[in-house]
N, C-alpha and C positions, 0 to 999 in steps of 0.2 A: 651389525652390532655397533653400539656406541662405545668407543674405546675410552678408558679412564686414565687421566693424566694428573700427576701431582706437580704443583709448582711450589718450589721452596725459594722464596725471594723476599728480602726484607724491605725493598723499595715498594711502597704502596702503589705508586703510579704504574710502575712496570708490571707488578704482579696483577693488578686489575686490568691493565691493557691487554696482557697476554691471555688472561682468563676470559675476557669478553670475546676476543677473537676466536679462541678455541671453542667456547660454547656456541658461538654463532656458526661455527663449522660442524657442529653436531657432536663434539666431544663432551664427556663428563669430566668435570674438573674439581679438584680439591686443593685449596691453597694453604700454605704455611708461611709464617714470617720468620721462622727460625728452625734450626735443626732440632732443637729440643722439642718443639711442638710436633714436628713430624715423627720423631722417635716414639712418642707416646702412641702413635697410630700404626706403627709398622707391623705389629702382630695381628692387627685387625683388617688392614687394607692391602689390596694387591693392585698394582698399576701396570698399564701397558707402556708407560713412559714416565720418567721423572725429569723435570726441568729444574736444574739446580744451580743456584748462584754460588760462586766460589767464596766470595767475601761476605760471609754471614756473621752476625753478632754471636759471640759465644763460640760454639762449635763450628768450625769452618766447613764449607762445602767439600773441600778435599778430604776431610776426615769422614764426612758422611759417605762419600763415594767409597772410601776405603772400607768402611764398615759394611756397606751394601755388598761389595764384592767378597769380603772375607767370610760372609755367611753363605756364599754360593748363590746369591741372588743375581740372575742374569738380566733383570729388568733393564732395558736401555736407558741410559742417562745422558741427557744433553746439558752441557755446562754453559752458564751465562757468566760473563766476566768483563771487567774493564781492562784486564791484562791482555796485551796483544803481543807479548814477546814470544819468541820461538821456544825458549826453555819451558815456559809455562804450558804452552800448547803440547809439547812433547811429553812433559811430566803428567799432564792430565790424561792424555790418550793412553800412555803406558800404565797409568793408574787405574784404568778401567772405564774411562769415559767413552761413549760411542760417538759423540760429536761435540763441537766447541763453537760457540757463537759469541762474538765480541760486541759489547755495548759501545755506542748505540747501534742497534741493528735494524735491518729492514724487516717489517712484519711479514711480508709475503715470502721472503726467503726463509724466515723462521718456520712458518707454517709448512713450507715445502719440505724442510729438513725433518720436521716432526712426522709428516706423512711417510717419508722414506724410512725413517727409523722404525716406526711401528710395523710397516710392511715387511721389512727385513727380519724383524724380531719374530713376527708370527710365522714367517716362512721357516725360520730355524726351529721353531717350537713344534711344527707339524710332525706327527708321528709317522715314520715310514711304514709302508704297507706290510713289510715283512716282520714288523715287531709284534711283541706280545704285550697287550695291555692287561694289567693286573688290578682288580678291584676287590678289596677285602680278601685277598688270597685266591680269588677265582681268576683263572687265566682266560684271556680272550684272544684268539688268533685273528688278527686284523685282516689277513689276506683271505681267509676262508669264512670268517664271521662265526666260527664255531667257538663256543665258550663253555667253561665249567660253571656250574651254578648250584644253588641249594636244591634244585630238583633234578640234577643230573646234567648231561650234555645237551646243549640247546644251540640251534642255529639262529642267530639274530637276523632280522630284516636289515636291508641296506639303510633305511631311515633310523632304525634303532642304533646301528653301529655309528652312523654319522652323528647322532645326538650324543652318544657316549664319548666320541672323540672330541666333539665340541666342548662338552663339559670338562673333559680331562685337560684340554688346552687352556681352559679358563678356571682351573681348580682354585677353590677358596674365594672366587669372585661371585657376588650376588648378581645373577643375570635375569633381567626382566623377561617375561614370557614373550613379549613382542620381539625382542632381540633374538630369542631362540627360534621363533617361527621364521623370521627373516633369514637367519643364517642357515638353518637346517632344511627348511621347506622352500625358501625363496619366495619371490613375489608372484609367481605364476600360478600358485595354488592358494586355496583359501581354507586351511584348517582352522580350528578354533583353539583357544587356550586349553580347552578341555582335552584336546588331543595330546598335548604335552603332559598334562596331569596323568593320563592313562599310561603313557610311556614310563613316567617316573614311578607309578605304582607297580608296574611290571618289573622295573629294575630293582625296586626294593624287595620284591618277592624272590628275585633271582640272586641278589648279592648281599642283602643286609642280614645280619644275625637275627635281628628282631625287626621285621618290616613295620611294626606298629610304633617303634621308637628308633627311627633311622639315624645313623651317624655318618652316612656318606651322601645320601641324596636328601638334602635338607630343604624344606619349604620355608621361605622367608615371607611372612604374612604381608599381603598387599604389595609385594615387590616381585617375587619370582622364586628362583631356586639357586642353591649353592651346593656345589659338588666338592666333597672332601675325600681325597684318596685314603 
């Protein structure tokens, strides 16, 4: 899957340099030059990582970080700053930052830190096998694959459960079919995008109040799917 990263940085050179390196490494990137411009997108976009400059014009990066954490958003945040004093480091980490990089920085080190943060974050977000996944009021026992549905009790296949877990871990994110195929089926098999379509159609019949007008398994035209709990 291509992870999605937001860069909030008012320095054009730094912002574009980081963006190019991320895109060349296979990440999807969205850039903002101010906190205000990012705030307008927060209800629409979900990210695997936010790279945030502390000293932004207008609303500071520290304020943005505080807002992110105050609404219960655990998206990993990597701070960029020219400040290198211990007090700033401690305050930033205690304020909810996951990592802290001082300008000027080494690009290879930054890329390594980004990779580690995303890996750790997705590790924390994985759903333990003994938990219950709930979709539109229907309970799914992850350990047994038994679920309640519109048609009664059903046992999901392993692939069906893996797809539901993948969609759940990336809730509200628009996921291309190619990324779903790679993550759920892997590179050793050759299913078609139609395979995913059939799975989604089944999920709608099982879990949607109105399968013809889905509110949880949404098709994003020419892009892929978005799952909303």
